[in-house]
N, C-alpha and C positions, 0 to 999 in steps of 0.2 A: 784504402785501395785506390790507385790511380784509374782515373776514367780512359776508356779506350778511345783512341784518336779516331775522328770520322773516316770512312772510306771514301775519299774524295772522287775517285774515279767510280765509284758505285753512285754516289750523289750526282755526279755530271750526268749520267744516264737519265735520271729522273727531274733534272732541272730544266727551266726555260731557256737556259744558255745553249744547251744541247739542241732544243728544237729550233732556235734561232740559228745556231751553226750549220745545223743539217740543211735547213732551208736556203741558207746562204750558199752552201758549197754545192750540195747534191742538186739543190733546185736549180741553181744557175747553170750546172753542167748539164742537166737534161734540155733546160730551156735553150741552150747554145744549140743543140742538135747536131753537134759534131763530136766525133771521137775524142779529139784532144782536149775539148771543153769538158766532156765528161770524165775523162781520165784526170784533168788538172782538179776538177770538182771532188772526185773521190779521194784524190791524193791529200787535198786540203782537209777534207773531213777526217781523215785518219790522222793527220797532223795534229788536228785539232784534239782527237780522242787522247793523243799521247801527252801534249802539252798544255791545254787548257785547264785541266783539273789541278795543275801544280801552280797556275798562277796565282798571284797575291790576291786580287780583286775577288777571283772565284772563291778562294779558301777562306776570305773573311766573310763572303756571303753564306758559306755553309755554316761557319763557326757562329754566324749571328743567328741562324735558324735554330741550330742545336742549343746555344744559350736560351733563346726566347723559348724553345720547348722545355727545356730545363727548369727556367723559371715559372712556366705554366703550371709544371708537374709540383714544384715546390708549393706554389701558391693554392693549389687544390689540397695538397695535404695539410698546409696551414689553416684552410677553410674547414675542413673536416675536423681538425684538433679544435679549433675555436668552437666549433658547434658542440662538441662533446664536452669541452669545458664548460661552455654555458649551461648544458643540461645539468652537470654535477653541480654548478653554482646555484642554479634554481631550485635544486632537491634540498637545499640545505635549508635549516631552521632560520628565521629571520636574525637570530642573535649570532649565528655563526657566519651569515651572510656580513653582518656589521663587522665582525672581527676581520673578516677578509678585506672589507673596504677600508678600514682603518690601516692596515699593512699596506694595501695598495697605494694609499696616499703617501705613506712614508717612502715607498718606491718612485712616486711622482716627484717627491722632494729630492731625492738623489738624482733624478735626471736632469731637474731645473738647476741642481748645483754643479752639475757636472758638463752643462751644456757648451759652457765656453773652455772647457779643458783642452789642450793641445793633443791629447790622445783620443778626443773623442772624435767617431767617425762622422765624415760629412753627411752621410745617409743614416739617420737613427734606424732604418728598418733593417739594416745588416750590421749594426753595432755589435761586436761580440761581447762588450762588457755590459750592455744592457739586456742582451739575451740570456746573460746568467741570472740577472735579476727575474727575467720570465721563468727561468728554471727553478729559482727559490720560490717563486710565488706559486708554481703549479705543484711543487713539493708541499707547501703549506696547505693548498686546496685540497690535495689528496688526504692529508693528515685530518683535515676538517670532515671530508666525507667519510673516513674510517671512524673516526670518534663517534660521529651520529649514528652509523650503522651499529656500533658496539652498544652505545647507550640504548638504542632502541631494542636490541636483543636482550639487554640486561633488564630493561623495564618490563618485557614481556615476562621473562622468568621470574622476576620479582613478584608480579601479580599471582603467579601460581605457587609462591613460596616452595620451590623446589627443596630446599634444605630440610623443612618440615616433612615434606613428603617422602624423602629419602630417610629420614630418621623413623618416621612411622613404619615404612616397609621393612626396615631392618629389624624393628622388633616384632613386626608381623611374621616375618620369615623365620626368626628365632622360635617364636611359639609353635610354628607349623613344623619345624624341624623335631621339637619334641614330642609333638602329637603324632607324627608319623612314626617316630621310633617306638611311642607307646603302642601304637596299632600294629606295629610289626611283632612287637613282643607278645601279643595277645592273638597274632594270627586273623585280624579283623578282616572280613570280607572288603570293607571299604577302602582297604589300605591302597590299592591301585589307584583308585579315584583321588584320594588325597594326595598321593604323590605327584600325580599329574598336576594337581592344584598347586603344590608346592613348587613344582618347576615353573610353571607359570608366573607365580610371584617372585620367584627368584630372578627370572628374566626381567621382570619389570623393575626390581632393586637394581639390576645391573644398568639398564636404561637410565634410570634417575641418578645413579652414580656418574655416568659418563655426561649427564646434562649438569651435574653440579661441577665436573671438573671443567666443562667447557665455560660454565659461568665464572669460574675462578680465573681461567685463563683470559677470558674476556675483560676481567676487571684488572688484571694485570696489564693487559694491551691497553686499556684505556689510559692508565697511570703513564705508561710510556709514551702513548700517542700525545697525550697533553704536554709531558715534558719536552718532547721534541717540538711541539708547537712554540712553546715558549722559548726554547733555545733559538729557533729560527726568527722568532719575533725580535729577540734581543740582538741577534747577530746583524739583522737588517737595519735596526735603528742604530747600531754601532757604525755601520757602513754610512748611514747619512750622517751621523756625527763626524766621521772623518771628511766626508764630502763638503760639509758645511765649513768645519773649523780649520782644516788643515790646507785645503785647496792644493793638495799635492796629489797629482794624477797617479805618479807610480805607487804611492801608498795605497791610495784607493783601489787601484788594480789589484795589488797584491792582496789587500783585504778581501776583495770579492773572490779572487781565486781561492784563497784559504776557506772562506766560507762554503764554496762549491765543493771542495774537496772534503769538508766535513759531511757533506751529503752522502757520501758514497756508502757508508755503514747504513744509514737510513734508507737509501734506495734499495740496497741489498736486502734490508729486513722486510720493506714493503713488497718486494718482489717474492719474498718466500711466504707470503700471506695468501694461500691459495683461494680462500674464501672472499678476498677481495680483489680479484684479478681486474674486475671490470673497473675498478676505481684507481688502479695503480699502472695504467698504461704510461709509457714513456711519450716524451716530446717527439715531433717528427725530425728525423735526421735532415735538417735542412739550416742553410745560414740564414735564412729570412727569421725575423723575430716573430713571435707568436703573440706577444703582448701578455698583458695580465688584467688588463681593464675590464670589468663587467659591462655587458652589452645592456641594450636598453630592456628594462623589465618588462616581462610580458604580463599584460593586464588581462582582465576577463574579455571574453570575446564580445564584438560590438553586437548590441541588440538590433536585430533587422527588422524593421516595421513593414507590416504587410502593405502592398500597394494600395491606394485609395480606391474605393468602389467607384465606378463610373456613375456619373450623374444621370438619373433619369429626365428625361426631357418630355415636359408635357405638351401633347400636340395642341397647338393653338385652335381654338373653335372658330369655324368660319361665321363672320358677322353677317346676320341677315340684311338683306338690302331694305 
């Protein structure tokens, strides 16, 4: 969607150019203390309102302000995104951070190999090809975060041995069903109590079955996430091979574009995972690069030493004469 053009006449009202023009025309008219001078000043002021906002120097000034404001907003979005990315990266286990760092080194090799390319942008911060590398690395980082969350969930479920719990619960419910049927045949007074107990154990069994289904789905998701990670890793390394071996800018650009296009299905699948919405946010819609480098690692907080105690001064004794 195209951006709306600035309202130059509206911008003129708030600009210092308007204040200077009003002072020059109306001020001189009032200072002249003559009717003709005042009329001339008002006329010049009105003509300035009509023509000055359309002059090239004023439009360039307004466009420059709008561009600066837009760049400031984009820089703020990038800073917020980088902060979120750093939080996700710090939350990973050391082994996963190391995997991310190794793939980031591959991307640095691609940047170094394509620095002299005729298609490279003079300003690397807005190079569209390098921004696609940022997108690939962001997808890889999200996959690492999702893998870790799924593995933590599965480890928790394994400690409780949910399959065994579900199996025992099914056997227990089967015995209770037979017991309730026998009590009903004998018209036993404890029938109502045992039926309520049976309903409670049946609900517990249903919960265990749902937990078991979620564990099975999580195991399938882990396999898919790891497969996508490996695919991304190999595709980025293939881009590096093209960048180092062929030195063909068009071939490299086509390879990067094809890799990004293959991410559509991955990103769609990630967006459908409701339980990981905090991990699957998109990159900010800006032309600026967000980068992929990890920031400075956060160490333990510094130990603040207490201030030294003031030294007590011993009063000097007066020597006797």
